[in-house]
N, C-alpha and C positions, 0 to 999 in steps of 0.2 A: 497738305494744302499749303500753298505758297502765296504770299502777298504780291510777289513779282509775277506779272503775267507771263505765260509761256508762249514763246514765239514758234515753238516747234510742234505744236498740236492745235487742233481746232477747239480745244477745251478752254473755256475761260477759267481763271483761277484768281478769284478775288473774295476774300473773306468778308468784305464789307458790302458786297452785292447780294441782296437777298434772292436774286434770281440766278445766281451763279450755278453753273452746271457741274461745278467741282464737288463731287460727292465721294467720300472715302469709301473705297471698295476693298474689303479685306482679301478678296480673291484676285485682285488686279495682277495680271501677268500669268495667271494660270490658264490652261487651255480652255477652261469652261468659264472664263471671266464674265461677270455680269455687268461690266462697265458699259457695254453697248446697249444693254437693256435700260439702264437708268439715265444715260446721258444722250442717247440717240446716235452714238457713233456707229459706224459700220465696222465689221470685223469680229463681232461676237459670234460664237459658234451657234449653230442651229440647235444643238443639244441643250445649251444653256438657256436659250430662248424658250424652248419647249418645256424644259424643267420648270422654269419660272412660271409659265402659264399654267402648268398643272398645279403648282403650289398656290397660285393666286386664286383658284376657284375655292371659295370659302363655303363650307357646308356644315350645318349644325345637325346633330342627331340626338333626338330625345326619345325616351321611352315613357309611354303613358300606360295606364292599366290595360288599355284596349289595343294599342298599336305602337309601332316604331315610326317616328315622323322625322323625315329629312327635309331641311330647308336650305336651298342654295341660292346665293345672290348671283344673278346673271343679268346685270343691267345691259341693255342694248341688244340682247339676244332674243330672237323670235322663237316661239315654241317649235316651229318647224326645223330649227337649227339644233335642237336638243334631242337626244335619244336616252330613254330610260329602259334598261334591259335587265332581265333576271337570268342568270346563268346557273348551270348545274352546280351543286355544292352550296346553295344558298348565298350566291354572290349577287349583289345589286350593283349595277354599273350605270353611272351617269356620265354621258359624253356629249360632245357637240363642238361647234366651231363659232368663234366670235369673228365676224368679218372685219377686215382692215378698212379704215376710212380711206377713200380715194384721195390721191395726192395731185395737186395742180403744180405745174412747173414754176409758177410765180410764188408759191407758198414758201414761207420760211418758218420752220418749226423751232420753237424755243424750248419745248419740253415734251417728251413723249412718255407718259406714265401708264396709260391704259393699255392693257395687253390685248393682243388679237391673236387668232390662231386656234388650234385645237386644244380642247381640255378633256380630261378623263379622270374620274374618281371611282374607286371600287370599294365596296364594303361587304365583309362577310357577316351575314345575319345569323342570329342565334336560332336554335332549333324550334323555338316557339313561334317563328314567323310563318304566316300563311302566304307562301310564295305565289300561289295562283290567284290571289285577290289584291295584288298591288295596284294602287291608283296614283296618278300624278296629275297635278294641275299647275298652271303657270299664270301668275297675275302680278302686274306691275314689276316685272323683272325678277320675281322670286318664284323659283320652282319648289313645289311642295310635293314630296313623295310620301304616301302613307302605306305602310305595310302592316296589315292587321295581325294580331297575335292569336294563337290557338287558345281557346278558352280553357282555363285551368279547371278541371273537374274538382269541385269541392268534395273533400272526403265525406262519405256518408256517415252520419253519426246516428247510432242506434242506441236508444235509451234502454238500459237494463234495469228491470224491476228487482228491487232488493227484497228477497223473501225473508220469512221469519216473522216474528211478531209475538211469539209466545214468551212468557217471562222466564221459562225454565231454560237453563243452559243445555245445549245439546250434548248428548252423550256420545262418546266415541267408542265403537265396539272394538274389542280386542281380539 
């Protein structure tokens, strides 16, 4: 970061400007540089953009006594734009596409931080998951996927009556 503005790029460089687009990028100059993603520059690779979008889909996975519950924050995504699939090998796949906001010619963007494009997350489920009973709901931009668990059979406990009761010690035959 430099206090002297750069005349050779469209990137502002002022440490005193809270709205400066000058963000340190440790991967700057690499073929997969994320600079175009954070500053709105063109020239970033599509692979970097897609990788960032995949990583930006935040999903929580918790296990309760009855089920595995997944919650994904998908603000601005309609339920028609999301797919929840179960694949062979107990793999849960959540995918979809977040639409890009339409641009007008007269618009001047100062910062682009919300991602758009395709996203995909996959989870291998444990053997106790009931893959045929997966349910998904979407409410207020949060996708909830519930995967019920196979009920654990409680081991049958059989009480054994203790015999004996005479005061004489038992004799062992030889």
